[in-house]
C-alpha positions as CSV (number, residue, x, y, z in Angstrom):
1,M,-21.9,23.3,-5.6
2,A,-20.5,25.8,-8.0
3,V,-17.9,24.6,-10.4
4,A,-15.9,26.2,-13.2
5,A,-13.3,24.5,-15.5
6,L,-9.8,25.6,-16.5
7,A,-8.1,24.4,-19.6
8,A,-4.3,24.5,-19.0
9,S,-1.9,25.2,-21.9
10,L,0.3,22.2,-21.4
11,G,-2.5,19.7,-22.0
12,F,-3.6,19.2,-18.5
13,L,-7.3,19.1,-17.8
14,A,-8.0,21.5,-14.9
15,F,-11.0,21.0,-12.7
16,V,-12.5,23.6,-10.4
17,L,-14.5,21.9,-7.8
18,F,-16.6,23.0,-4.9
19,D,-18.0,20.3,-2.5
20,T,-20.9,21.1,-0.2
21,I,-20.9,17.7,1.4
22,S,-20.6,18.3,5.1
23,D,-17.3,17.5,6.6
24,G,-19.2,15.8,9.4
25,Q,-21.3,13.6,7.2
26,T,-21.8,10.2,8.8
27,G,-19.2,7.7,7.7
28,D,-17.1,10.2,5.9
29,R,-13.6,11.1,7.2
30,V,-11.6,14.2,6.8
31,A,-8.0,13.5,7.8
32,P,-6.1,16.5,9.2
33,L,-3.4,17.6,6.7
34,A,0.0,18.9,7.6
35,G,0.3,22.5,8.7
36,A,-3.4,23.3,9.2
37,T,-4.3,26.7,10.6
38,T,-6.6,26.9,13.6
39,A,-9.6,29.2,14.0
40,S,-7.8,31.2,16.7
41,E,-5.3,32.3,14.1
42,V,-7.9,34.2,12.2
43,R,-9.9,37.1,13.9
44,E,-13.5,36.3,14.7
45,G,-16.3,38.7,14.0
46,L,-15.6,39.1,10.3
47,T,-18.6,38.8,8.0
48,F,-18.6,37.0,4.7
49,A,-20.7,36.5,1.5
50,G,-20.5,33.8,-1.1
51,P,-20.0,30.0,-0.6
52,L,-18.0,29.2,2.5
53,P,-15.0,27.2,1.2
54,H,-13.9,23.8,2.4
55,G,-12.3,24.3,5.8
56,G,-13.9,27.7,6.1
57,A,-16.1,26.7,9.1
58,A,-13.0,26.9,11.3
59,L,-12.5,30.6,10.5
60,G,-15.1,31.9,12.9
61,L,-16.7,34.1,10.2
62,K,-20.4,34.9,10.2
63,A,-22.7,35.4,7.2
64,V,-23.3,39.0,6.3
65,E,-26.7,40.5,6.9
66,A,-28.8,41.3,3.9
67,G,-28.1,44.7,2.4
68,K,-24.7,45.1,4.1
69,V,-21.2,44.9,2.7
70,P,-19.3,41.8,3.8
71,D,-15.8,42.1,5.1
72,I,-14.8,39.0,2.9
73,E,-16.4,37.7,-0.2
74,F,-15.7,34.2,-1.4
75,A,-16.1,33.1,-5.1
76,S,-15.3,29.9,-6.8
77,G,-12.9,30.4,-9.6
78,N,-9.3,30.4,-10.7
79,G,-8.6,34.0,-11.3
80,E,-5.6,36.0,-10.1
81,G,-5.0,35.5,-6.4
82,S,-7.2,32.4,-6.1
83,V,-6.1,29.7,-3.7
84,V,-6.3,25.9,-3.9
85,V,-8.5,24.7,-1.0
86,R,-8.9,21.1,-2.0
87,Y,-7.1,18.5,-4.1
88,Y,-9.1,15.8,-5.9
89,V,-7.9,12.4,-7.1
90,P,-9.3,10.0,-9.8
91,V,-9.6,6.5,-8.4
92,A,-10.3,3.0,-9.7
93,A,-11.2,-0.2,-8.0
94,L,-8.3,-2.6,-7.4
95,G,-9.6,-5.0,-10.2
96,A,-9.2,-2.3,-12.9
97,G,-5.5,-3.1,-13.0
98,I,-4.4,0.5,-13.6
99,D,-2.7,3.2,-11.6
100,T,-2.1,6.0,-14.1
101,L,-3.9,7.8,-16.9
102,T,-3.2,10.5,-19.4
103,S,-5.3,13.6,-19.1
104,D,-6.9,12.7,-22.4
105,Q,-7.9,9.3,-21.1
106,L,-9.2,10.9,-17.9
107,E,-11.5,13.2,-19.8
108,R,-12.7,10.5,-22.2
109,I,-13.5,8.2,-19.3
110,W,-15.6,10.9,-17.7
111,R,-17.3,11.7,-20.9
112,G,-18.2,8.1,-21.5
113,E,-16.0,7.8,-24.6
114,I,-13.8,5.1,-22.9
115,T,-16.1,2.5,-21.3
116,D,-13.7,-0.4,-20.7
117,W,-10.6,-0.4,-18.5
118,G,-8.8,-2.3,-21.3
119,E,-9.0,0.7,-23.5
120,A,-7.0,2.7,-20.9
121,G,-4.3,0.0,-20.3
122,G,-6.0,-1.9,-17.6
123,I,-7.7,-5.3,-17.2
124,P,-10.7,-5.5,-19.7
125,G,-13.9,-4.8,-17.9
126,R,-16.7,-2.2,-17.9
127,I,-16.0,1.1,-16.3
128,R,-18.7,2.1,-13.8
129,Q,-18.7,5.8,-12.8
130,V,-20.0,6.5,-9.3
131,V,-20.3,9.8,-7.4
132,A,-20.8,10.4,-3.7
133,S,-23.5,13.0,-3.7
134,A,-26.6,13.9,-5.7
135,S,-25.1,17.3,-6.2
136,D,-22.0,15.6,-7.8
137,T,-23.5,16.0,-11.3
138,P,-21.5,15.1,-14.4
139,G,-21.2,18.7,-15.4
140,R,-19.6,19.5,-12.1
141,Y,-16.2,18.6,-13.5
142,G,-16.5,20.9,-16.5
143,L,-16.3,18.1,-19.0
144,G,-19.4,19.1,-21.0
145,E,-22.8,17.5,-21.6
146,G,-21.4,14.3,-22.9
147,S,-20.5,13.0,-19.4
148,L,-22.2,9.9,-18.2
149,L,-25.1,10.1,-15.8
150,A,-23.3,8.3,-13.0
151,P,-25.2,6.5,-10.2
152,V,-25.1,8.3,-6.9
153,V,-24.2,6.8,-3.5
154,D,-24.8,8.3,-0.1
155,G,-21.4,9.8,0.8
156,Y,-17.8,8.6,0.7
157,A,-18.3,5.7,3.1
158,A,-20.9,4.3,0.7
159,L,-18.5,5.0,-2.2
160,R,-15.8,2.9,-0.4
161,T,-18.2,0.1,-0.1
162,A,-19.2,0.3,-3.7
163,M,-15.5,0.1,-4.8
164,S,-15.2,-3.6,-4.2
165,T,-12.2,-5.3,-6.0
166,G,-14.1,-6.5,-9.1
167,S,-16.6,-3.6,-9.3
168,G,-14.9,-1.7,-12.1
169,V,-15.8,1.6,-10.3
170,F,-14.2,4.9,-11.3
171,A,-14.7,8.0,-9.2
172,I,-13.1,11.3,-8.3
173,V,-12.6,11.9,-4.6
174,P,-11.0,14.5,-2.3
175,L,-7.4,13.6,-1.5
176,E,-8.4,13.1,2.2
177,E,-11.0,10.6,1.3
178,L,-8.7,8.1,-0.3
179,A,-8.9,4.5,1.1
180,P,-7.1,1.2,0.5
181,Q,-9.8,-0.1,-1.8
182,M,-9.2,2.9,-4.1
183,V,-6.2,2.9,-6.4
184,A,-5.2,6.5,-6.8
185,L,-4.5,7.3,-10.4
186,G,-1.7,9.5,-11.5
187,V,-2.3,11.9,-14.4
188,D,0.3,12.6,-17.1
189,G,3.1,11.3,-14.8
190,N,2.0,13.5,-11.9
191,D,0.9,11.6,-8.8
192,I,-0.2,13.8,-6.0
193,A,-1.5,10.9,-3.8
194,R,1.9,9.3,-3.7
195,G,3.8,12.6,-3.3
196,T,5.5,12.7,-6.7
197,G,5.3,15.4,-9.4
198,D,4.5,19.1,-9.1
199,P,1.4,20.0,-7.1
200,E,1.2,23.2,-9.1
201,E,0.6,21.1,-12.2
202,W,-2.1,18.8,-10.7
203,P,-5.2,19.3,-12.8
204,L,-7.9,18.4,-10.2
205,V,-8.3,21.2,-7.7
206,E,-10.9,23.4,-6.2
207,R,-9.9,27.0,-6.3
208,I,-11.4,29.9,-4.3
209,Q,-11.0,33.6,-4.7
210,V,-10.9,35.6,-1.5
211,V,-11.7,39.3,-1.8
212,G,-11.7,41.9,0.9
213,R,-14.6,44.3,0.6
214,T,-13.8,46.4,3.7
215,D,-10.6,47.8,5.1
216,R,-10.8,45.2,7.9
217,G,-11.5,42.4,5.4
218,R,-8.6,43.4,3.2
219,A,-6.3,43.3,6.2
220,E,-7.3,39.7,6.8
221,V,-7.2,38.3,3.2
222,S,-3.7,37.0,3.5
223,D,-4.3,35.2,6.7
224,I,-7.6,33.7,5.5
225,K,-5.9,32.4,2.3
226,T,-3.3,30.8,4.5
227,A,-5.9,29.2,6.7
228,I,-8.0,27.7,3.9
229,A,-5.2,26.7,1.5
230,A,-5.1,22.9,1.1
231,K,-2.2,21.4,3.0
232,L,-0.7,18.3,1.4
233,P,-0.3,15.3,3.8
234,E,3.0,13.8,4.8
235,V,3.4,10.8,2.4
236,T,5.2,7.6,3.4
237,R,5.6,4.9,0.9
238,I,6.2,1.3,2.0
239,V,7.2,-1.3,-0.5
240,A,7.1,-5.0,0.3
241,T,8.7,-7.9,-1.7
242,G,8.1,-11.6,-2.0
243,D,10.5,-14.3,-1.1
244,V,14.2,-13.7,-1.5
245,L,16.6,-16.6,-2.3
246,Q,20.1,-15.9,-3.4
247,S,21.1,-19.6,-3.4
248,R,21.2,-22.6,-5.7
249,C,20.9,-21.6,-9.3
250,S,20.3,-18.0,-8.3
251,L,23.6,-17.9,-6.5
252,A,25.4,-19.5,-9.4
253,A,24.0,-16.9,-11.8
254,I,24.9,-14.1,-9.5
255,K,28.4,-15.3,-9.1
256,A,28.8,-15.6,-12.8
257,T,28.1,-11.9,-13.2
258,G,31.0,-10.9,-11.0
259,D,28.7,-8.5,-9.2
260,W,27.3,-9.5,-5.8
261,A,24.6,-6.8,-6.1
262,A,23.6,-8.0,-9.6
263,A,20.1,-9.2,-8.6
264,L,19.0,-5.7,-7.6
265,R,21.2,-3.5,-9.7
266,G,18.9,-1.5,-12.0
267,P,15.4,-0.1,-12.0
268,V,13.9,-2.6,-9.5
269,G,16.6,-1.9,-6.9
270,E,16.3,1.8,-7.5
271,Y,12.6,1.7,-7.0
272,L,13.0,-0.1,-3.7
273,A,15.7,2.3,-2.6
274,G,13.3,5.2,-3.4
275,A,10.8,3.9,-0.9
276,D,10.6,5.3,2.6
277,L,10.5,1.7,3.9
278,A,11.5,-1.4,2.0
279,L,10.4,-4.7,3.6
280,S,11.4,-8.2,2.4
281,S,11.3,-11.9,3.3
282,L,14.4,-14.1,3.6
283,D,13.4,-17.6,2.5
284,G,16.7,-19.2,3.7
285,S,19.8,-18.1,5.6
286,I,22.7,-15.9,5.0
287,Q,25.9,-17.1,6.8
288,G,29.4,-18.3,6.4
289,L,29.1,-21.5,8.5
290,G,28.2,-23.9,5.7
291,E,29.2,-24.1,2.1
292,P,26.2,-23.2,-0.1
293,Y,24.9,-25.5,-2.8
294,L,25.0,-24.1,-6.3
295,C,22.9,-25.2,-9.3
296,I,22.5,-28.9,-8.6
297,V,19.6,-31.2,-7.9
298,M,19.0,-31.9,-4.2
299,E,16.7,-34.4,-2.6
300,Y,15.5,-31.7,-0.3
301,P,16.2,-28.0,-0.8
302,N,18.8,-26.5,1.5
303,L,18.6,-22.8,0.9
304,T,21.6,-20.8,2.2
305,S,23.6,-17.9,0.8
306,P,27.1,-16.5,1.5
307,P,27.3,-13.2,3.3
308,E,28.3,-11.3,0.1
309,V,24.8,-11.4,-1.2
310,I,23.8,-8.8,1.4
311,E,25.3,-6.3,-1.0
312,A,22.2,-6.5,-3.2
313,L,19.9,-5.9,-0.3
314,T,21.8,-2.8,0.9
315,L,22.0,-1.5,-2.7
316,A,18.2,-1.6,-2.8
317,G,17.8,0.0,0.6
318,I,16.1,-2.9,2.2
319,D,15.2,-1.7,5.7
320,E,13.7,-4.9,7.2
321,M,13.5,-8.7,6.5
322,T,11.3,-11.3,8.1
323,V,13.3,-14.4,9.0
324,A,10.2,-16.3,10.2
325,T,10.4,-18.7,7.3
326,N,10.7,-22.4,6.8
327,H,14.4,-22.4,5.6
328,A,15.8,-20.2,8.4
329,F,18.0,-23.1,9.7
330,D,19.4,-24.2,6.4
331,C,23.1,-24.4,6.3
332,G,24.1,-25.7,2.8
333,R,26.7,-28.5,2.8
334,G,26.6,-29.0,6.5
335,S,24.4,-28.7,9.6
336,C,24.5,-25.8,11.9
337,G,20.9,-25.7,13.2
338,S,19.7,-22.5,14.8
339,Q,23.2,-21.0,14.4
340,A,22.3,-20.3,10.7
341,L,19.3,-18.2,11.8
342,L,21.3,-16.3,14.4
343,E,24.1,-15.6,12.0
344,S,21.6,-14.3,9.4
345,I,20.2,-12.0,12.0
346,A,23.7,-10.8,13.0
347,R,24.9,-10.2,9.5
348,L,21.8,-8.4,8.4
349,S,21.9,-6.3,11.5
350,A,25.5,-5.3,10.8
351,A,24.4,-4.2,7.4
352,G,21.7,-2.0,8.8
353,I,18.9,-4.3,8.0
354,R,16.5,-5.0,10.8
355,T,15.0,-8.5,11.2
356,A,11.6,-9.6,12.5
357,G,10.3,-13.1,13.4
358,G,13.4,-14.8,14.9
359,G,15.8,-14.6,17.8
360,R,17.7,-16.2,20.7
361,N,14.4,-17.1,22.5
362,L,10.7,-16.7,22.1
363,E,10.5,-13.2,23.3
364,E,13.1,-12.0,20.9
365,A,11.4,-13.9,18.1
366,L,8.1,-12.3,18.8
367,A,9.5,-8.8,19.4
368,P,8.6,-6.1,16.8
369,V,10.9,-4.1,14.7
370,I,10.1,-0.4,15.2
371,L,11.2,2.1,12.6
372,E,10.6,5.9,12.7
373,V,9.9,7.6,9.4
374,N,8.5,11.1,8.8
375,G,7.8,11.5,12.5
376,L,5.7,8.3,12.7
377,K,6.5,4.9,14.3
378,F,6.0,1.8,12.1
379,G,6.0,-1.5,13.9
380,I,6.6,-4.8,12.1
381,L,6.0,-8.3,13.3
382,G,6.9,-11.6,11.6
383,F,5.4,-15.1,12.0
384,D,5.8,-18.5,10.4
385,D,3.3,-21.4,10.0
386,I,5.3,-23.5,7.6
387,A,8.1,-25.0,9.7
388,A,7.6,-23.3,13.1
389,E,6.3,-26.5,14.6
390,D,10.0,-27.7,14.3
391,L,11.9,-24.4,14.2
392,Q,10.0,-22.3,16.7
393,A,11.9,-20.5,19.5
394,T,11.2,-21.4,23.1
395,A,11.7,-19.5,26.3
396,T,15.3,-20.7,26.4
397,S,16.2,-21.7,22.8
398,P,16.6,-19.9,19.4
399,G,14.2,-20.1,16.6
400,T,11.4,-18.5,14.6
401,A,8.2,-16.8,15.8
402,P,5.4,-19.4,15.6
403,L,2.1,-18.3,14.1
404,D,0.0,-20.9,16.1
405,D,-0.6,-20.6,19.8
406,S,0.5,-24.3,20.0
407,Y,1.3,-26.9,17.4
408,A,0.3,-29.8,19.8
409,N,-3.1,-30.1,18.2
410,E,-1.7,-30.4,14.7
411,K,0.9,-33.0,15.7
412,A,-1.7,-35.1,17.4
413,D,-4.1,-34.9,14.4
414,L,-3.7,-37.9,12.0
415,P,-2.5,-38.4,9.4
416,A,0.9,-37.1,10.3
417,E,1.7,-34.2,7.9
418,P,3.1,-30.6,8.2
419,A,1.0,-28.3,10.3
420,F,0.2,-25.9,7.4
421,Y,-1.8,-28.7,5.7
422,K,-4.0,-29.1,8.8
423,P,-7.5,-27.5,9.1
424,A,-7.8,-23.9,10.0
425,S,-9.9,-24.9,13.0
426,L,-6.7,-26.2,14.7
427,L,-4.9,-22.9,14.2
428,G,-4.9,-20.7,17.4
429,V,-4.5,-17.0,16.8
430,S,-4.8,-15.6,20.3
431,R,-1.1,-14.8,20.7
432,L,-0.9,-13.3,17.2
433,Q,-3.7,-10.9,18.0
434,E,-2.4,-10.1,21.5
435,R,1.0,-9.1,20.1
436,I,-0.6,-7.0,17.4
437,R,-2.9,-5.2,19.8
438,A,0.0,-4.5,22.1
439,L,2.1,-3.1,19.3
440,K,-0.8,-1.0,18.0
441,A,-0.8,0.8,21.4
442,E,2.9,1.6,21.0
443,V,3.2,2.7,17.3
444,D,1.3,4.6,14.7
445,V,1.2,1.9,12.0
446,V,1.4,-1.9,12.3
447,V,2.7,-4.2,9.5
448,V,2.5,-8.0,9.9
449,Q,4.5,-10.4,7.7
450,I,3.2,-14.0,7.7
451,Q,4.8,-17.1,6.1
452,S,1.7,-19.3,5.5
453,G,-0.2,-21.4,3.0
454,T,0.3,-24.0,0.3
455,E,2.6,-23.7,-2.7
456,D,1.9,-23.3,-6.4
457,T,-1.6,-21.9,-6.2
458,H,-3.2,-18.5,-6.5
459,A,-5.7,-19.5,-3.8
460,P,-4.8,-18.8,-0.2
461,S,-5.3,-21.8,2.1
462,P,-8.0,-21.7,4.8
463,R,-5.3,-21.4,7.4
464,S,-3.8,-18.4,5.6
465,I,-7.2,-16.7,5.4
466,K,-7.9,-17.2,9.0
467,A,-4.4,-16.0,10.1
468,L,-4.2,-12.9,7.9
469,R,-7.7,-11.8,8.6
470,A,-7.1,-12.3,12.3
471,A,-4.1,-10.0,12.0
472,A,-6.2,-7.3,10.3
473,D,-9.0,-7.6,12.8
474,A,-6.5,-7.2,15.7
475,G,-5.4,-3.8,14.3
476,A,-2.7,-4.4,11.7
477,D,-2.8,-1.8,8.9
478,L,-0.9,-3.9,6.4
479,V,-0.7,-7.7,6.3
480,V,1.8,-9.3,3.9
481,G,1.9,-13.0,3.3
482,N,4.4,-15.2,1.4
483,Q,5.3,-18.9,0.9
484,A,3.1,-19.8,-2.2
485,H,5.9,-19.0,-4.7
486,W,3.0,-17.7,-6.9
487,V,1.0,-14.5,-6.4
488,Q,-2.2,-14.9,-4.5
489,A,-5.3,-13.0,-3.6
490,L,-5.6,-9.6,-1.9
491,E,-8.5,-8.0,0.0
492,V,-9.4,-4.9,2.0
493,R,-10.8,-5.6,5.4
494,D,-12.2,-2.4,7.0
495,D,-9.2,0.0,6.6
496,A,-6.6,-2.8,6.5
497,F,-5.0,-4.2,3.4
498,I,-4.2,-7.9,3.1
499,A,-1.9,-9.4,0.4
500,Y,-1.8,-13.2,0.7
501,A,1.4,-13.8,-1.3
502,L,3.5,-11.5,-3.6
503,G,5.3,-14.4,-5.4
504,N,9.0,-15.1,-5.7
505,F,11.2,-12.1,-5.8
506,I,14.8,-13.4,-6.2
507,F,14.4,-17.1,-6.8
508,D,15.5,-19.8,-9.2
509,Q,12.2,-21.7,-9.7
510,T,11.1,-22.0,-13.3
511,H,8.7,-24.9,-13.2
512,T,5.8,-22.7,-14.4
513,P,5.6,-19.1,-15.6
514,E,3.9,-18.3,-12.3
515,H,7.1,-19.1,-10.4
516,T,8.9,-16.4,-12.3
517,E,6.3,-13.7,-11.8
518,G,5.5,-11.5,-8.8
519,Y,4.8,-8.0,-7.8
520,L,6.1,-5.4,-5.4
521,L,3.3,-4.1,-3.1
522,E,3.5,-0.3,-2.7
523,A,1.4,1.0,0.2
524,T,1.1,4.8,0.5
525,F,0.3,6.3,3.9
526,H,-0.9,9.8,4.5
527,G,0.2,10.4,8.0
528,K,-0.7,7.2,9.8
529,R,-3.6,6.4,7.5
530,L,-3.3,3.9,4.7
531,A,-4.5,5.9,1.7
532,T,-3.9,3.8,-1.4
533,V,-2.0,0.7,-2.7
534,R,-0.8,-0.5,-6.0
535,L,0.8,-3.6,-7.5
536,V,4.0,-3.2,-9.5
537,P,4.6,-6.5,-11.4
538,Y,7.9,-8.0,-12.5
539,R,9.4,-11.1,-14.0
540,I,12.5,-12.9,-12.8
541,E,15.0,-13.2,-15.6
542,N,17.9,-15.7,-15.7
543,K,16.7,-17.3,-12.4
544,Y,17.9,-14.4,-10.2
545,K,17.0,-10.9,-11.5
546,P,13.5,-9.3,-11.1
547,V,12.7,-7.0,-14.0
548,F,9.7,-4.7,-14.3
549,V,7.2,-5.7,-17.0
550,A,4.5,-3.9,-19.0
551,G,1.7,-4.8,-21.4
552,E,0.3,-8.3,-21.4
553,T,2.7,-9.7,-18.8
554,R,1.9,-7.0,-16.4
555,L,-1.8,-7.5,-16.8
556,K,-1.4,-11.3,-16.5
557,V,0.2,-10.9,-13.1
558,I,-2.4,-8.5,-11.8
559,S,-5.2,-10.6,-13.3
560,D,-4.0,-13.7,-11.5
561,V,-4.2,-11.7,-8.2
562,I,-7.6,-10.3,-9.0
563,E,-9.2,-13.5,-10.1
564,A,-8.1,-15.3,-7.0
565,S,-9.4,-12.3,-4.9
566,L,-12.8,-12.6,-6.4
567,D,-12.9,-16.3,-5.3
568,L,-12.1,-15.6,-1.6
569,P,-14.8,-16.8,0.8
570,Q,-16.8,-14.0,2.4
571,P,-15.7,-12.8,5.8
């Protein structure tokens, strides 16, 4: 590998990279990027000298014979007329608790001057640099002789394995090698992995000069540059929320503002509206059949909201909500049974918000929501394990989508208690997996939302672990749990990402600080491949309004997630 460094005048640290790791190396993946040029578009028979650039094998060129003048000469460098052939991204393990750096921090981490993630704004812990090839030497990035002598793993597949949640690993990888266990790091506010900022200002690139040495070669330079130029992937950002409740004290606080959209008016709502898909979870009902309770003590919570609260959801651009939750039949000061669920579905649908996990019969409840974004089909399924034993749809009656194949075993098991307290061994996941596999054959990306687990704990229940892992094993790309009212663990399973609970989102619980804390899960897809995720923490203010947090509060939320993740049982 030949490498040179460019120091940019605006404070960006420029990298010139050249990677000789084979595109076909076992376990490594090279995802096709948008607009790639095929070999047939460049004339065959041309000769070349110099290092064949990334993607150059498809050009049909042949090495020049000794002593002869090549048609084309390649040279690594950033001189006039050079072309970017590869983008690179700094990445951190999930447990680092960081998703952005300044260029100064990036350089100092590589040089070994910053050795703890806490010094860069993350969760305190040792930074471990890892590279994916023996030729990936510290000097490769042009950061001088002070760079750490990083341990080497055998290719990017091994690097992904090394980047376990609590590993503290830092690495620099090609854009197409990103994976869910790697948190892509923005640099100076520029974030190429998530499609924001100016690619021209991105500091980590491999540039190649293409020079024509013969008349025939000079005639082909432009086409060759077009063929080898790096093509950025189509980026789709999905953002998922925790449980939404615009009822009880939350409803009273919202009404007091005089603004039905108050809960999501501001930066959090704007962030959701900026996502390509915003997914949420309705932990109650939205209907006009029964009068909602306000901020009073109830013997048993009855969570229902008036139709006006939908204004907050549409302001924030919510595209889909799962209604497979345990309060889907709630009707406030009255009883309306499954009509509460059906009216919630109807009112959300009228507002342009699709619903998963409920319907007029079992087939409707189990049916996916399919949304098309950026030329891809995203399929979403919703399931409930908290109250589905009582609220589940049947072949002829309305209800929610049950997680369990059958709750008969749980009901027969003594002592009598809600099914979600029962052993994981009683949970059947055959139908769950069959539905996911069928959807996977129909769409490009599968997202599964599951209401499961026990409340007021960071630790997922054994039933939750069994269910969410089963969803990932069946082909789900993203699995999002809720119900705990606290944030819970996360994990990467093969190429799927699992979040067991995101915490309350719009909710009035204040029993503990954890009830007021949560995070938005942002999952970034490059084409149909999940490339990276990040956690965006918030705190609920005044019992209804999520507000982004920074500093110690942000780190506390992420630390709660990471610590629980490290305690997960091994698969």
